[in-house]
N, C-alpha and C positions, 0 to 999 in steps of 0.2 A: 408579281404573283400571277399564277395561272388564272385565266378568265373564269374558271369554274368556281373560284372562291370569292369573286367580286360580289359584295353584299347587295349591290344595287340590282343584280340580276337574279337574286335568290328569292323564291317564294317559300316561306315557312308555313306549311299547311297547319290549319287550326288558328293561325294568326291573320293570314291574308287570303283566305280561300275565295272571298268574293272578288278578288282582283285578278283572277286568271287561272283557277284550278282546272287543268285540262281534263280531269276525271270527275268533276263535280256532277256531271250529268249521269255518270254510272253510279256514283255514290247515292244520289237522290232517286234513282230509278226504282219504281215499284216492282215487287216480286212478280215475275211473269214466266211465260212458257220457255223463253230462252234460258233462264236460270234452271228450270226443271230439266231441260234437255242436257245441259252441262252437268247437272247433278247425276243424271242417269249414266251419262258417258263416263264420268269419273268414278262413280260409286261401285260399278261392277267389279273392279279390282279388289275392293275391300270386302265384298261379298265372298270372293274366292279366298282371300286371306283368312277370314274367319272360318270358312268351310274347311280349309286346309288345316287350320289349327286344331279343330276338333276331330276331323276325320282321321288324321294320322294316329290319334290316340286309340280310335276303334280298330284301325288297321293293325296296330301293334298288339292289341288283345289277341287278334287272330294269328299273327305271325310269331308270337311268343308263347301261345297256349298250345294245348294238345288238340289241335285241329288239323284236318287233312288239307294242308297247303303245300305249294310247290317247294317251299323252303321255310326254314325256321330261324329265328334270331335268338341269340343269347342276350344276356343282360347288357353287356357292353355294346353289342351291335344295335340293340333297341335304343339305347341312349343316343348313339351316333345318328341313327335314322331320325329320331325325334328332334335332334339338334341341327341336322344338315341344312334344312331349308332356312332355319333361323340364322345360322352362320352365313349362309349365302346372301341372305337379305341385307346383311351389313355391307357386303360388296356392292350390291345393287343400289342401296341407298346413297352411299358415298359416290359411286360412279355416275349414276343417272342424275343425282343432285348437282354434281359439278357440271356435267355435260349440258344439262338443261339451262344453266346460267350462261354458259359460254356460247352455245349454238341456238338456244331458244327452246321453249317448251314444245312447240309444234314439231320440231325436228325429231324428237325422240318419242312423242306421244303415239302409242300404239305398238311400238317396238317392244316395250316392256310387257305388254299384254300378250304379245305373240310368244315371247320367251316363256312366260308363265304357262300358256296353253300347251306348248310343246313339252315342257317339263312334266305337266300333269299327265299328258297322254303317254309319254315314255315310261313314267313310273308305273303305270297300269300294266305294262308288258314286262316288268322286271322278272328275271328268272333266278336272281341271286342277290345277295346283300349289296355287292358293289354296284350293280346296275341300278338298284333302287336308290342307293346313296347318291350316285352321280345325277340321276334324274331329279331327285328331290333338291339337290344343290342348284341345278339349273332352274327349276321352278322357283326356288328362293330368290335368285337374282331378279327374276321378273317381279316377284312380290315386292322386294325391296325397292326396285326402281319406281314402282307405282306410288309409293308414299310421298316423296317430295314433289313429284310432277303433278299428280292429281290434286293434292292439297293446294298447291300454288295456283294451278289453273282455276280452281274454284274460287280461291280468295281474290284473284285478280279480275275475275268477272263479276264478283258479288257487289251488291250495294252495301253501304256501311251499316245500316240498321238490321239487315238480315244476314250478314256475313257469317256470324257464328252459327246460325241456324242452318245455312246452306253447307258450310264445311262440315258441320256436325252431321247433317243428313248423309253426306258422302261417307263418313266414317261409320254411321249407324247401319250401313249395309253389312257391317260385321255382325250385328245382332241378327239380321235376317239370315246371313250365311250360317250362323251357329245353329239356329232352329232348323234350317233346311238340312244341315249335316246330321242332326239328331234323327230327323225323319228318314233321310236316305240310309243312314246307318242301320236303323231298326228294320226298315223294309228289306235291305240287302241281306242281313243275316237270317231273316225269316224266309225270304223267297229263293235265295241262291245257296249253292254250296259254298263253304268257307273260302275256297281258293278263288272262285269267281267273284264272290262278294267283295273282297278287299280290292280287287282289280276294278270292279265297277265303281266303287266309292272313289277311288283316286281319279279315274277317267272322268267322272262327273264334274270334277273341279275345273275342267277345261272349258265347259260350256259357257259360263258367263263371260269369261275372258274373250272367247271367240266372237261372242255376240256384239262386242263394242269396238273391235279393232277398226272396222270401217268408219264408224262415227268419230273415233279418235283421230284418224288420219285426215278427216275432212274438217275438223274444228280449226278455225283460224288461230294464229298466234295471238296471245293475250294483248289487250290494248296497252297495258302498262309496259310490257317488255318491248312491244313494237315501237312505241314512241320514245321511251327513255333509254333503251339499250340499242335497239336496231336502228333507231332514227328513221323509221319507216312510217310516215304519216298516213299514207294510203291504207296500209295493212291495219293500222290502229283504228282508222275509220270503219273498215270492213268488220273488224272485231266488235266494235260498238254496235253495229247493225244486228249482230246476233241477239242483242238485248233490246232491239227496237229503238236504238238511239242513232239518229242521223246527224252527225256533227260535220258541217261543211267548213268550219273555220278553226280546225284543230291546229294549235301552234306547235312548232318544233320545240323540243325540250330534252334535257338530259339530267343526269343525277350527280350529286356531289360525291357519293360513295363510288368512285370509279376504279379504285385499286384494292386488291385483296388485303394489303397491309393496312389501308384505312379501315376496311371492314373489321378486321381483327382488333385493331386498336379501339374502335368505337363500340363494338358489340360483343367483346369477349365475355363480359359479365352476363349479358342476356343469354349468350350461347351456353355458358356454364349452367345457368338455371334451367333452360329448356332441355339440355342434354341430361343433366343429373336427375331431374324429376322423372323423365321418361325412363331412365335407367332403373330407378327405384320401383316404378310402376311395373315394368315388364318382368322384374324378378318375381313379383307376386302373380301377375296375370298369366304368364306362360308356364310357370311352374305348376300352378293349380289347374291351368287349362289343359295342357297336354296330358298331364297325369291325373286328370279328373277321376278316371275309373279306379285306380288303386287308392286314391285319397278317399273317395266317396265310399268305397267298399270297406274302409276302416270304420265308417260310421253306420252304413246300412249294408250288410252283406247281401250279395245276390248270387244265385247258383246258375240260372240259365243265361245263355249268351244274350238273348234279346233284352232281358231285364238288366244285365250289366250295362248294356249300351244305353238303355233308357234312363236308368238311375244316374249314370255318369253325365248324361246330358241335361238333367234337371237344373243344375246351377246355371247353365247357359240360358235356359228358358227364363229363369228369374232375371238374369242379366239383360235379356232382351228389352225389358221394360225400362231398364236404367238408361239405355241409349236414347230412347225417345223422350224420357223425362228430361234428360240433359238438353236435347234439341229444343224442347219447348221453353227452357229457362236460360239458355246460354246468353241471349241478348237482353235478358231482364236482370238476372242476378249477376251476370258477368262471369268470365272464365275463372278468375282467381277464387271467388267464393266457392264455386262448384268443385274446383280442384282440391282446395284445402279441406272442405267438408268430406269429400270422397276419401281422401287419405285417412282422415281422422276416424271415419266410420269403419273403414277396412281394418285399421289397427284395433279398434274396439271389438269388432266381431271376431277377429282372429284370436285375440287374448281371451275373450269370454268363452269361446268354443274350446280353446285349449284348457282353460281352468276347470271346465266341467267334465273333462275326460278322466276316466279311471284307466290306468295303464299297468301292464305287467311286462317289465322289460321295455321293449320298444313298441309293443302291441297294445292297441286300444281294446279293452275288455268290457267297457261299459261307460255309463255317464251318470252324473249325479242329478240330471234332469231327464225327462222323457226323451228318448232317442229322436223322435220326430221333431221336437223343438230344437235339439242340437243340430239336426240336419237343416232345418229352416234357417237357423242363425248362420250356418256356414254358407248356405246358398245366397243369403242376403249380401254376403261380401261381394258376390258377383254383381249384384244390383248397384252397389256403391262404387265398384270399380268402373262400371259403365256410366253411372250418374256421377261422374267424378273424373279422375285423371286419365282414364282410358280415352275419353273424348277430348279433354282439354289439352293433353300433351301433344295430340295430333294437330289441334287447331291453332294454338298459340304460335308455334314456329312458322306458320304460314302467314302470320300477320306482323310480327315484330322485327323482321329483317328487311333491309332495303332491297329493291327490285333486282338489282344486278347480282345479289348474293342470297336471294330468298330460297331457291331450291338447294343451294349449298348449305345454308344454315339449317334448313329443315332436314336435309339428308344427314348431316352430322348429328343432329338431335335424335333422329329416328335410329341411326346406327348405334348410338349410345344405348338406346332402349333395347335394341336387339343383342347388344353385348350382355346386358342384364338377363335377357331372355335365354341366351345360350348358356350362361353360367347356371341359371336356374334349372334348365331342362337337363343339363349334364349331371348336376348334383342331386336333383330331386329323387331319382330312384335309389341312389345310394343312401341319402339322408333318411328316407322313409324306412329303410331297413335298419340302419345303424343307430339313429337316435329316435326315430318314430315321429308320427304325425303331431303329437302334442308339442314337442320341442320345435318342429318345423314351423308350426303356426305361431309360436312365440317369436321366432326369428322374423317371420313375415310381418308380425305386428310391430316389431322394432323398426324394421325397414320402412314401413308405412308412416310411422311417426316422423322419421327423418325426412321422408318425402313431403309430408305436410309442412314441416318447418321450413324447408328450402322453398316451397311454393309461396311463402309469405313475401318473397323478394320479387314476385311477378308484378310488372306494371300493367294494369288493366287495359286491354286493347278494345274492349267492347264499345260499339257505337261511335267509333272514330274512323276516319278515312285510313287507308293503309299507310299513307304518307305520315299522318299524325301518329298512328300506332307504332310505326317503326322509327319515328323521329327523323324522317328522311327529308332533306331539303333538295328541291329540284331546281334546275336552271331553265327558265323559259327564254329561248333565244329571240332576240329582237327581229321584227319583220324586215 
């Protein structure tokens, strides 16, 4: 039998950590400036992701409405533009997820941000539908690539007791991006002509990505990938120094999960749970997010363009607090509790808001409760999306897969989410017209219930080393 399976050479983390865990110093390290630097470097991609999610909704208001813009989009073109970056993200997540496991996180880090920035700038100069579609597709590849690489880099540099908080902070940049998008959208439509306003909004999305490309290229390969996959002890030591750890006696080690067939055989159930829950989440999140304006206008009609933008952005502002509530509790309550309660509350709020709607055909004509209360209840669904599965579906795949297939597992899970997002954004404008918001919310409520039930199968990774959370055995080579 191959040496890698010899029990005498295997350290099972959680059982024999005191006898040679090469990452024990990282796991026990206090939160410090090194962690914060990696968080900033990783998080700007998700600032842009959220900014892009909301801003394209505002752009579509301008390009589909009766405004003086260079070109106009019909309903089908609008749906394709809303979906193009999401569909491209699937390609980016799968491609960069696999490449980062084969060649290393360092090799690709910064490339995806460059693609994102180029796509954002090109989209701002679009003169027709196809130019905008292709530019948005390019941007989406960059956004997709950022998911598995940034999440994994943060997880592999984190200590075990703050890992949820740190990865959560990376993703919480979505909340900041959403609020900034509302502000940029309102300022743009007030200060500029409609044709310049939408171009400015799209170009602004390149700024945060450009700001961190240099930092990403300078960041060393993660200590776990360097040691266990690349077999590069010196690079692993240098990576530890980013966190203030100086380890002079780091042993050579490798991992049991060395082949893709072993990964699939051992982790297919875990992969099914992480992928399916992300799929269910993104059906709700992207459908209600990108089409926030037409959904909210069914509840609170707005006539002026600035008010349309502001009211459509209010649910995102409520969701902003959900991100940071999750960050504060991820390592205390655990990922599983937060994900399950988030899905349950989403389902409850969707069903309640639907039940109080008075409809005529497919149109909402009133409510059985005050309209302000109905709107608050709907906006609260964004709070529980973010204080719930929107955070945890991103964090868990960065913890529960072995190091050699961590970005692969995360990329597959994230891609499953974006499949749900693409389906939702393609169908949402059609469904809002054909069956109406009341029935759409009932469908989303049912999907959220299924997401919560599947989440019960999660094995809690909080406060465990990555090796223990992923049930990964590693081989420490004898001196």
